[in-house]
N, C-alpha and C positions, 0 to 999 in steps of 0.2 A: 533657738531653732535656726537652722540654715537650710537653704534650698538651692539646688543647682538644676539648671534647665539645659536640656540637650535636644537638638532637633535631629531626628532620624527620618528616613524616608516615610512620609505621610504620618509620622508619629512624633508626639512631644513626650519626652521622658523627663520626669522630675524626681530627683533624689532628695528626700527629707532626712534630716538628722537632728537629734536633740529632742527636747520636750516641746510638745504642741500645746501651748497654754494661752494662746491669743496674744494680745498686745501689739507692739510695733512690728515684731517679726511677722506676725500673721497679716497685718495690713500690707507690709512690703510684699509678702508672698502673693496676696490677692491682686495687687496692682501689677506685679510682674507677670502673673499668670494671664491676666487679661491682655497685657501688652503682647505677649507671645501669641496668644490666640488671635489677636486682631491683625498681626502682621503676616500670618501664613495660614493655609488651610491644612488642618490635621484631621485624619480619620479617627485617631485614637490619642488619648492622654493617659499615660501610665505613670502612676505615682509609686515610687519604690520607698516603702516605709520600714525597711529592714533595720535602719539605724535610728529609728524613733524610740525615745524612752517613754516618759509619762505623757499621757494625753488626758486633758480635762474636757469639759463641755465646750469651752471656747475652741479647743483643738478640733473637736468633732465638727463644730460649726464651720471651721475653716475648710475641712475636707468636703463638707456638704456644699459650701459655696464654690469650691473648685469644681466639683461635679456639675453644678448648675452652670457655671461659666463654660465648661467643656460642651455641655449639651446645647447651650445657646449658640455655639459655633458649629454644631453638627458633629461633634466628636464623641466617640464612646469613651467612658471613664472607667479605668481599672485601677484598683488599689492592690499593689503587690507586696507580699512579705510582711504583713503586719505582725508585730511582736505579740507576746502573750497578753499583755495588759490591753493593748488596742483590740485584739481579737475578742477578749472578754467584754470589753466595752461595746463593741459592735454587736455582739450576741445579745447582751442585756438590752440594748436600745433597739434591737431588730433592724440594724442598719447594714448588716453584712451584705445582703443582696443589693440594696440600694447603692452602696458604694462599690459594688463589683469586686469585693475582696477575694483575692486569689491566693 
């Protein structure tokens, strides 16, 4: 998994690509997300998941933790463009509304 962070006016945009399966990449993502949120005030955190492949329970946990971090810093969390596998997983787990999937 790779993640790129981009600061836009009052918004943090994050593009994820690859498989979300936890591990070292997920830990790096969590640390980087917290660093970005700590250094500036964002009204919104948008995660672009269009290039995400397979997602397991650890990947879902990563997204939930990102949402929690955003909310702790007063930012709205939106998950954009989830692929079919992620959409199905969000529906099965009833996380579509919680993660703000659009």
